[in-house]
C-alpha positions, 0 to 999 in steps of 0.5 A, a space after each residue: 199592728 205589731 200586736 195583731 200580727 204577733 197574735 196572728 203569728 202565734 195562731 199560725 204556728 199551731 196550724 198545719 196549713 198556715 193560710 192567710 186570707 188577703 184582699 185589697 181595696 184600691 184608689 179610684 184611678 185608672 188601672 195603670 195608676 191604681 195603688 192599694 189604700 186598704 190591705 185586709 188580712 184574715 187567719 180564721 174565725 177565731 181571730 179578728 180581721 186586720 184592716 190596714 189603711 196603707 194610704 193613711 198609716 205610717 209604714 210598718 216593717 212588721 207588716 212588710 215582713 209578715 207579707 213577705 214571710 214564705 211560711 204563710 200562704 196568702 189566699 186571695 180572689 182574682 189577684 191578677 193585678 194585686 201584686 203590681 198594685 202592692 209593688 207600687 207601694 213597695 209591698 211584696 207578698 211572698 206566697 200568693 195563691 189566686 183562688 179564682 185560678 186554682 178552683 172551679 165550681 163544678 158545672 160552672 156556666 161562665 168562664 170565671 167563677 165569682 167569689 160569691 159562686 165559690 163561697 156558696 159552693 164551699 162554705 154556705 150561704 153566710 157570705 151571700 146572705 150577710 154581705 152588704 153591697 156597697 155602691 160604685 160611688 162608695 167603692 171609690 172612697 177607700 182612701 177616705 177616713 174614717 171608713 164607714 161601717 158598711 166599708 169595714 163590713 164589706 172588706 172584712 167579709 171578703 177577706 174572711 171568705 177568701 181564708 175560709 174558701 182556701 182552708 176548705 179546698 186545702 183540707 179537701 185536697 189533704 183528705 183525698 190524698 190521704 184516702 188515695 194513699 190508704 187505698 194504695 197501701 197493702 192490707 194490714 196483716 196485723 189484727 187485734 185480739 182480746 189477748 193483745 196484738 197478734 200477727 196472722 
């Protein structure tokens, strides 16, 4: 855990936007009693996805501190209850962004977009074509060890997709802001000639 998060820290130090995709899988109890059994993190396609089985592992202060670090933006999808579930196991995320509240697919036909809707719009068909569905019965087995490869693939792709979506949104917003600023700036009165810079 400590080694993986150290690698994440090194990677994120080089990034202008320090985005961490996050997702939770919870035990199969009523909402009022649900706790996270698995916490998944992704910082992009060059780094492995981290799956931390919080219901089976010893607590790790390095992990706790990483989640609480305000330098990082943790992007998840439909995270309304995730903060509460994390608090039930004494975990807190410092800077949480809910993609479902921050982005809408243009011309959406329903009130809230799904992860697949947004992924199909902003990334490509990778998520929709490659993600293996797991049954409701399998979905209740997140606390069971060892996790099956279907569970691992499902969890990893959810988290990776959350990272990629928010990264795309952030870069697009940056580009739009930059274009707007350039339009508002007065025309550059400096021109280049073969003799070097000249002021006209």
